[in-house]
N, C-alpha and C positions, 0 to 999 in steps of 0.2 A: 760848277757850272750845271745849269738846268738844261737837260736834254730831252728832245722829242724825237722818237723814231716813227716813221710812217710805213705801215704795212702790217700784215697778219700771217705770213708764211714762215717756212723753215729758214729762209734767208734772214728775215727780220728777227727771228728768235736768236740766230747765231750773231747778228749784229748787236742785239741787246745784250746777250750773254758777254760778248767781248768788250763792249763799251762799259759794262758795269764793273769791269775789272779796273778801270782807269781811276787813279786817285783824284782826278780833276772833277769827276761826276758826283754831284750831291744830291740830285733829284732827277728821276727819269720817268717819262711816260711813253706809251706806245699806242698809237691809233690806227686800227682798232686793237691790235695784239691778238693773243690767244692764251689758252690755258697754261702752256708751258712758260710763256713770257711772263705771265702774272706770278710765277713762283720764283723769279730771279730776284736776287738782292744785291745792292751795290756794296762793293768792297770798302768803300770809303766810310760808310756809316751804317751799313746794314739795312737801310731802308728799302722797302719793296719797290719793284717797278710797277707802275700803276697803269692798267689797260683803260683806255678812254673809248667809249662807244661812238667813234666817229669814223665814217668810212674813209679809206685812203683817197677816194676821188672826190669826197666832199670838200673842195678846196676852201670855200668861204668859211665853213665851220672850223676846219683845221687852222686856218689863219686866225679866226677869232680866238680859239683856244690858245694859240701860241702868244697872242698879244695879251690876253687876260692873265695867263700864267707867267708872263715875262720870261719866256723861254730863250735861253742864250744861244742855242744852236739846235737846228732841226736836220735830221738825216733821213733821206728818202730812199726806201728800198725798191718798190716795184716800178715797172716801166710806165704804166698808165698815168699816174699823177705827174711824172716827168713830161710826157708827151702833151699833157693838158696845160703845162706851164706853171707848176707849183713853185718852181725856183724863181721864175720871173715875178710871180705875184708876191712872194715873200720879200724878195730884194726891193721891189717897188715900195714896200712898206717898212723898209729899213731893218728887216730881220735877216740874221745870218742863217744860211741853209747850205746843205751839201747835197750835190747831185747836179746833173747837167741841166742847162736851161732848154727852153723849148726848141730853139733852133738846132742845138746839138742833139737833142732827142731824136731828130729826124733820121739819125743814122739807124735807129732801131724801128722807128714808127713808120718809115717808108723805105722798103727794100729797094724800090726804084731809085730813090735818091741815093742810097748806099752804093748801089751797083754803078751808077753814073760816076759818083765821086771816086771810086776805086779806079775806074777806067781812065778818068781824066788825070789822076795824080800818080798813076803807075804803080798802084798796089796790086800785087799779084793775085788774080782771081780767076774764076772759071769763065769761059766764053759764055755769054748770055745775051738775052734780049728782054725788053720789057714791053708789055702789051696791055691795051685797054680793049682790044678786039679779039673775040673768041676765035675766028677763023684765022686771023694772022698768028695768034699764039699756037694754034695747032699746026700751021705750015712751018713755023720755026722748029717746033718739036720734031717734025718730020725730017728736017735737015740734020738732026742729032740721031736719027733712027729710033726716036722715042726714048732713047736712054738718057734720061734727064731728071732734073728736080724742079718741080713746079711750086713756087711760093707765093702765098698771098702777100700782097704789097704791105698791109697794115699789121697791127698788133693782133695776134691770135693765141695768146697764152702759151707760146712755144709749140703749137700744134699745127700751124698753118703751112707745113712743108710736106709735100707728097713726092716719094721717090718712085720713079717709074722705069721699068725694064724694057718696054717696047712701045710702039706707037699707040696701040689700043689703050694701054694704061695711061699714056700722056694725055690722050684725048678725054678719057674719063676724068682724070685729074683737073684738066682745064674746066670741064663742064661742072664738076663738083664745086669748084672754087668760084667761077665766074658766073655760071647759070643757076646752079643750085644754091648758091650763096651759103655754103657750108660754114664759112667764117665771117658772115655778114658783110658789112661794108668794107672790112679789111681785104676782101677778095675782088673788089671793083677792078684793080689792076693785078697783074701777076708779073713776076720775074721767072723766066725759064733759063736755068743754068745747065751746061753740060754736066753729065755725071762724072765725078772725079773719083778714081780709085786710089786707095791710100788709107792712112791711119788718121782718124780725126781726133783732135785734141782741143781743149779750151785754153786760151790764154787770157790773162787779165793784166790790166795796167791802170795804175792810179795816175791821174793827169791833173795838171793845175793850169792849163792854158798854154804853157811853154815846156814844162818838164813832164816826162812820163817815167814812171818806175814799174818795171815789168815784175810779175809774180812768177813763181815756179809754175811748171805745167800741171794740168790736171786733165782728166778724161771722164766726160759725162757718158751716160747710157741712156739714150732716148727711147728706145723701143721698150714696149711693155713687158716683153717676155724674154727668157734666156736666149743666148745665142743671136741677139738682135733680131728677134721675131716679133710679130704683133704690131699694133698701131704705134704711132709716135706719141710720146707724152711730153710733159714738161721736164722730165728728168727722173729716172728710177734709181740713181745712185751714181757716185763718183769717187775718184780717189786722186790722191796727189802724194809725191810726184810721179810722173810717168817716166818709163825708160827710153822714150823715143827720141828725146832731144837732150844731148848733154849740155853743160853750161855754155860752151862755146857756140854750139848750134842754137841754143836759146837766144843768146846775144845777137847772133847773126840774124835770126828771124825777127827779133825786135827792131833791128836797124832796118830791115827790109820793109817792115810794116809800119812801125811807129813813126819813123823819121818822115816819110812822105805823108803820113796821116796828119801829123801835127803841122807840117808845112802847108798842107792843103787847107787845114782849118784856119790857119792865119791868112791865107790868100782868100778865102771865102768869107772872112769876117765872122768865124764861129769860134767863140771863146769856150773851149772845151775843158770844163773843170768838173771832174767826177771820175767815174769808172768806165773804162773801155774794155769790152769783152769781145774780142774777135774769135769766132769759130774757125779753126784752121785745119785744112787737109794737108797732110804730108804726103806728097806725091812723088813719083820717081823723077819729076822735073822740078822738085823743090816745093816749099810751102806755098799754098794758095789759100786765100780768105774766102770762106764760104758766106759769111755775113758778119755784121757788127751788132753787138748789143750795147746798150748805153747805161748799164747798171751791173751790179754783181749777179752772177749766175746763181741759180738755185737748182741743184744742190751744191754747186761748187763753193759757195760761201762757207758751207759747213766745214769742208775739209781745209780750206785756206785759213779760216780763222782759228781753227784748233792748232794749226802750225805756226801762226803768227805770234812772234815773240814781242814785237813793238807795241807801243800803246796806240790803239786804233783810233782813238779820239784825236790824238795829236797829229796823226797822219791825215785824217779826213779834214781837220781844221787847216792844215798846211795846203791841201788840195784846193780848198775853197778860197784861201787867201792868196794863193800864188807863191808860196814859199816852200814848195816841196823839194826844191834843190838842196835844202838844208837838212834833209832827212833821208835816212836809209831804212830799208825794210829788212828786219831780221827774222829769220825763219828757223823753226826747229828742224834738226836732221831727221826726226821721226816721220814715218809715213802715216797718212790718214785715209781711212775708208769710210764712206757714208752709204748706208743701205736705206733706201726709201721703202717704208711699209705703206701700201695704198689701200683705198677701200675696193671692195669687190665690185668689178665692172669698170673701174677706171682704166682708160680715159673716156669711156662712154658713160652711161648713166650709172649712178651708184646711190645706195641708201646712206642716210646720215643717222646719228644718234646711237651708234654702236659702242657699248661699254668697253673701255680699254682697261686691261689689267696687266700687271707685271712691270710697270714703269719704274717703280722704285728699285726693284731687283735689278733691272737692266742698268740704271744709272749708278748702282752700287758696284758695277764691274770696274776694274782698274782701267784708267785712261779712256773712259767711255762717257759720252754725253748723248742723250737723246733729245734732239731738237723737235720741237712740235711745229707742224705745218697746217694741218686742218683738225684742230681740237677745240673743244669748248667745255665749260663747266656745266654740269647738270646736278645741282645740290652738291654733294660731296664727291661726286664721280666726275671723271674725265671721259668725255665721249667724242666720237668722230664728227667732224663737221665739214670735211672737204675730201677731195679725191686723193691727194697725197697727204697722208696723215702724220707720219713721223719721219725724221731723218736719223737713223740710229748710226752714230759716228764714233770711231775708236781710233786711237793711235797705237803704233806698234814700232818696234825696232826696224822692221822692214814691211813691205806691203803684205807678205803672207801672214805675218803676225797680226797686222792691223786688220786684215780681212777676217782672220779667225775670231779675233775679239769682237768685231762688229756683229758677226753672225751668232756668236754665242749670246750677245745681248738681244738680238732679234729673237732668238728662240725662248727668251724669257717673257716676251710680250705676246699678249693675245687680244684680238677683237674679231668678232664674226665677219667672215669674208675677207680677211686680210690677205693680201698677195704682195709678193716682192721677188725680185730676181735673185738667183742663187749664184750668179756669175759676175758680181761687181769686182772689178780689178783682175779678172781672170786673163784678160788680153795681155796684161803686163807680165804674166807668168808663163805665157805659152810660148 
């Protein structure tokens, strides 16, 4: 099969790396890809993965490329192309593609839509209000004593969430999003949720419109600095599995969330085929959904796909064709830890073009894979080109071993200004 992957980040590198292992894949492209993706080779014939300089959101050019190359199956990584309707466009032209359609992408592209859906179909979530008016938003925050979470309605690269401890902070957050337009048009409306105490985890489920297959648990680290300090980012690292839900509890949570979700989608005429990624807070009153994402998480993909033993292409094809009930997901018992190495200044302003050294030494470590997120070629060198640069991922017999291996690999890599958290997976061991 000829495969096209859309995207350029660490999630897409992990997808390409895992798909390349499938014996069904004979040729693969990635648009636009990155320096690490360009180094991957197919297990079937040793052919290189080709990076194509077409932006993930340039839908007409992506479509034309897929038609010209007679691509058999396209796999979409990022949220923006999904929200723009890339799946609908390809299907209109008779092309097979994996990812949610535009209607289903609303679960991520509109937090207002998602919040109202959860309330309508009895999915446990935080008490919340949705607002287009600044004064009304501030009044609602006051009913929560300002202890709340203010979210931009639209897509904001994982950063449009501001956590507030008091009314002054809540009012600043509302002004920053709705008046100052910190996240552009994404902040025209906001959702304000009560602040929930508990342990936050990431769940993933592969869906085919009827069936949903739950993944093991993982935990992301959103704040830029150790001990959950600093600004929100797109994710500074993750690990899987977590110790916070056993098998029975995970199954119970899946029933609590996925059954009403899939039932609601059928009732609303939403054909949900793709990846559902709920952010979950484990509270003393049970699990509550913070938000839905409509694609693989990044960096969760890196730890999930290093643990997945099934053929990823077969699973994604089953998700797209509605035959997922015929497949089981097989997982390694090993633990996986991913540490994100970011550019100096991230998630704020940062410089690009910094020379990266030590990649070969890090990749030579046992059970270790360095996934590229923001990298590009400069002659014979690999240099930084984004905020999150690398996702250094390692497997181990347990989380402590995986954590030690990941940081041992991190210590072999250098680029000017590199920063990373030193406490990824620490919550699982405390």
